[in-house]
Structure formats: structure tokens, C-alpha cells
N, C-alpha and C positions, 0 to 999 in steps of 0.2 A: 225333186231335188238337187240338189247341185252336185255338180263335179263328176267325180269318179267316185261312187258310191257303192258298189256292188263288187263283191272278190268271187275267185272258184276256190269251195273248200272239201277235202277227200279226207275223210275216216276212214282209216283202215288196217286191218288185224296182219302182221306179220308173222310168218313163220320163224325165222330168223331173228331173233334179235339183234339192232345194231350196238356196236360197241363204240355207243357218241356219251359220254358221261354227261353235256350239257343238256338243260331243258328244255332249249331252242337251237335250232342249227338255223339259219340263212343259208340260200343259195341261189344261184342265177339259173332260169330253164325259159332259151326259146326268146331272151330278151327281157325275162323277167324277175323281179326278186319274189321270189317264194321262199316261207315259213316251213322247215318243219318241226313238227315239236309234239311231244309225250300229249294223250289223252288226258292225264292228273294231273294240274295245273301244278306247279314247280316240280313235280319229279322230275328224273334223269330221261332219257330218250333208251338209254340201254336196260332200264328196270319196268319198260313198257313194252305190252305185245302191240298194243291197239297205239298208232300214232293218227297225228291230223298233219296234214301239208294243206297250208290256203297261201292266196295271192289276193290284191287288191290290185285297186286302180280300173275298174272295167264301168265305161259308161253307162251300161242297162246289161238284161239279162237276158236278150235277145238273140246271143248267138255261144252256144257255150261250147262250141272248139277247142278254146287253151283247158278248159275243164279235161274236155276228153282229149285233150293232148296228154295231159299229166295221168291219166288213166293209162293210159296206154307206152307212157316213155318206158325204157330201157332199168331209169331205178326205181321204177313199180315193180318189174318184174323179175327182177333180176335179185 
């Protein structure tokens, strides 16, 4: 495979729904572009208890450190 073909993806259920009317919300974490989105295609983030956080641009899957970073970041636990 050529180039950056791998991604980190976390699907998580939130106890308190977020007040985000959009279906996708890009942000930066640790210097990477990350996308928060509703697990249901086209639905708003605020209407979903299940959310997906994903980022792309990894050359291989041998180093899962950034995925672990996403799982333990403050935005996931607050």
C-alpha cells in the first residue's frame, strides 16, 4: 500500500450527550486533525449517545500510541 493508509478510530457511548448540532466536528489533538462525528450517518452529534472519533495519516498499524492517547485524553473522560 502507498502513503498514509491507516487510521485510529474509536467508537464510544457517552453518558451525557454533547450540545453540538452538526453531524461532524473537526478538531486538533496532539498536532493531528481529528474528526468527531455521530455514529448514525447524517444525524447530529447532540442526538446520538454513540459517537465516533477518528484520525488518519498513519503509515502503518505497528504503533497504536495515538489511539491510546485519544482514549485517555481529557475530552474522552470529562
